[in-house]
N, C-alpha and C positions, 0 to 999 in steps of 0.2 A: 381175202378177209371177208367178213360177213357184210351183207347189205345193211343190216341194222347198225353195225359199228360205224360205217361211213355216214349213214343218215343221221345218227345221233351226234356225231362229231360236227357235221355241218350245221345242224339245227341248234347246237349249243353255242357254237363260236361265230356264226355268221348271222347277220340280219336275215329275217325270214325270207325276203324276196330273193336275196343272193343265194341263200341256202337251197331254195327250190330250183333255181337255175342250175346250180352246180350239181345237185343230185340228178338232174335230168341227163347229165353227161355220163353217168355210170354205165358200164357195159359188162356183160357176163363173159367170163373166160373159162376155158378148161385148164385148170392148174394140173400139170403133170407132176406126180409125186414119185420120186425115186424110191422104189420098194424092193430092196435086195432080196427079201424073203417074203414073197406074197403069201397071205393066209388063204384059207379055203374060201372065204367070202370076198376076197379081193378080185376085182375085174382088171386084168392086165390089158391096157389099151395101146401099149407100145414099149419101146425100150431105148435107152441110151446105149451107144456103142455096140460092140459085137461086130458081126459081119452082115452086110446087106443081103436081102433076097431080091434078085433081079431076074427079069425074063431072059431066056436064052436069046442070044443075039444082041442084047443091050450091052453096050460097052460100059465099063466102069468109068464114071465121070473123071475127066482129065482137064487140067488147065494146060493147053498146048504151050510148049516151051518151058514149062515149070514142073509138071508131074501130076500124079493122081491126087484126087481130093480124098480127104478122110471122111469116113462114114460117121456121122454125128448122132443121128437119132432117126427113129421111124415111128409112125403112129398108124393104127388100124382105124380108118375112118368110120367103119360100121360100129366099132366099140366106143367111140367118143360120144359124149353127151351132146351131139350136134343139135338136137331139138331145143336145147336150152341156150344155144349161142345165137348171136345176131349176124353171123357171117355164113355164106353159102358154101359149105365144104362138100366134097364128093360124098355121096351116100355110102359108098363102099370103096374097097381098095386100100392101098397103103401109100402114105406120103413119107418119102425118105429125104433126109437133109444131109447134104455133103458140103465140106468146107476145106479149103487149102490152109491147113493149120500151122504150117511152118516146120513140120517134122523133117521134110526133105531138104529144105534150104536154110534151116536154123533161123527161120523168121525173116528172111531177107525180102521176100515178095509179100506184099500185103494187099488185101482186098478192101477197096474203099469205094463208096458211091461216086466220089469225084474223079475216079480214074476208070473210065469205061473199059480200058484194055484189061483191067483186073477183074471185071465182072464174072468171067468164066471161072473164077476161083471159088464160087459158091453156087450151089445148084439145088433145086427141088425137083424130085422125081415122083410122079404119081403112077402107080401100077394098078390098073383096074382089077376088081375082083374077077376071078375066073381065068386070069392069065397065068399060065404055068410059070413058076419061079423056082429058083434054086439058090441056096446060099453060095455067095461068090467069094472065092479065096482072094486074099490081098494081092494086088498087083506086085510084080517083082520090080524093084527099083535097082537099076544097073549102076550101083555105086556102093562099094564095099564099106564106105564110111557112113552110110545112111541106114538107120534102123526105122523102117516104116512099119508101124505097129497099129493094131486095132485097139480102140479103147475097151476097157472091161465092160461086159454086157450087164446092164442093170435094168430090170423090168420097171415099167411105169404104170401107175394107176392114175386115176383122174377124179377130180371133184370140181364142181362148178363154183366159182367165186366171182364176186363183183370187183371190178377194177376201175380205178379213177385215172383220168389223164394226168400226165406230168404237169407240174406247175408252170413249165415253160410253153406248154402246148397252146396254140392260138385259141382253142375252144375254152380252155381253162381261164385264160386271160380275159376273154370276152365275157365269160359268165360272171366274173367278179367286178366288171367295170360297169358303172352306172351310165345311163344315157347322158351324153354331153361331156363325159370325162375324156381326157386325152388318150390317144391311141398308144398302146405299148409298142415296143420295138421288136427287133428280130430275136431269135432264140438265144443269142449270146449275151444279151444285156443283163445287168444286175437285176435280181428279182425285185428290189425296191422300186425299180422303174416300171414294173409290171402290175403290181397289185396295190389296191388302196389300203390305207392304214387300217381300216376297219376289218380287213381280211388277214392281217399279218398273223394274229394268233392262230387262226385256222390253218394257214399255210405252214407255220412252224409245227403245229401239232401233227399234220400229215407226215412231215419229215420224221417225226419221232416215233411213228408207228413201226413196230417190228415187222419185218418181212422175211418170209422163208425164201429159199432159193427159187427164183422165178423161172420155171419152165412153163411156158404158156402156149396154148393154142387159142387164137382170137383174143378179144378184149383189148385193153390198152396196154401198150408196152410199158415196162418199168425201166426207164433209161438209167444208166450209170452216170452219164453226163447230162447233156441237153436233150431235148425232144428228138428222137430218132427220125421222126417224120420230116424235120427240117433237113437233116443230112441227106436223106433219100431224095427229097424234092430238089435240093440244090444240085445234086449229081445228075438227076434225071433231066432237069432243064438245061444243063450244060453238056449233055451227052454228045452233042455234035460239035463240040469245041467252042461253045458260047462263053461269054464272060459275064453272065448274070450274077450280080453281087448278092451277098447274104441279106442285105437290107432291102433288096428289091421286093415290092409287094407281091410279085408273082411267086416268090418262094413260099410265103405264108399261104397263098391261095393253093399252090400245088401240094403243100404239106397236108392240107385237109382232104386230099383225094386218095391218100394211102392209108391202109389199115394193117394192123399186125396180123400176120399169118402164124408165125411161130417165134418164140423166144426160148433160147437154151442158155441157161446160166452156168457159171462155174459150179462144178459138182464133185466133191471129194470121192463119193462112192464110185463114180465112173472115171476118176483120175483126169477130170477135165478142168483145165485152168486157162481161161481166155485172157491173156495179158496178165494184169494184176487184178484178179478177182472180177473179171469183166463178164460180158454176156454177148451172145450172138443173136441177131435179129433178122428175120425175113419179113418184108412187107410186100403188099400187093394191092393193086387197085381192085375194088369190089367187082367191077365188070370183068376183069381178067380172071378173078377167082371163080365167078359164076360160070364162065366159059371154059374153065379148066386150063387156062393158059399159064401154067406154072413156070414156064420159061420166061415170063414177064415179071416174076417176083424179083425184088431187089434186096440186097443184103447190106448190112452194116454191122460193125462190132464196136463196142465201147468198153473201156476199162478205167480203173482208178488212176 
């Protein structure tokens, strides 16, 4: 959505000081738009589905003990409007996103941040420019009852849009809290416990804004449930078998260290349905993104 829409909404429905605090949280994202038939002036920056292009010798990503991951999407970093974003993406090359989507086992094995053994079920692969690649055929699944298929290929164009944090996000909560007011709780509490009465109309109006399918690179995630940063933070902190609870202040602190890399929504054109109209999210720490450590990205999925 446009920057002016969000600015006008905040300045109309919030006291001036809270409006400016909240506006300072807005971040630019590259909205990826499914464009089945690109026009001559459209710049294709990637695609949903189809088959991936991988370097010779690079194995198709597999979750050992479960099977090959599905190829979800890829983007051409050089074609993205990276200069308008506030994250440090590679200047060139291709980012490809893979996910174990349940085709092979009818959805029995799930990929969750709280289950480190499942993390191999989602992958981000960066292939630098200049590396020879070839379209890779689907792996053969040795089970006659399984139909492992590629998603229909749909080109993606991009435009820069401004995104706001989810209303459960700790930065959102803090922006609308006046000095001296009580602290909010963890991401799972009722929204009435988070925001002051003077902000209720604004929060309700944000929910009422119509949103398109959210395929995003950078910016703020648009969660289906609660803030995805909390899910990733809780899983990351407990990755070695810890028992840090959701209400532990360390979860909120850790949540602030993760940023959205990519969000891929349910999309009819590509025959993609994540649970019940859900979305896939890859998050990464900015220092790992800058260093190109895409193996440190974490994944979560949410649905209705």
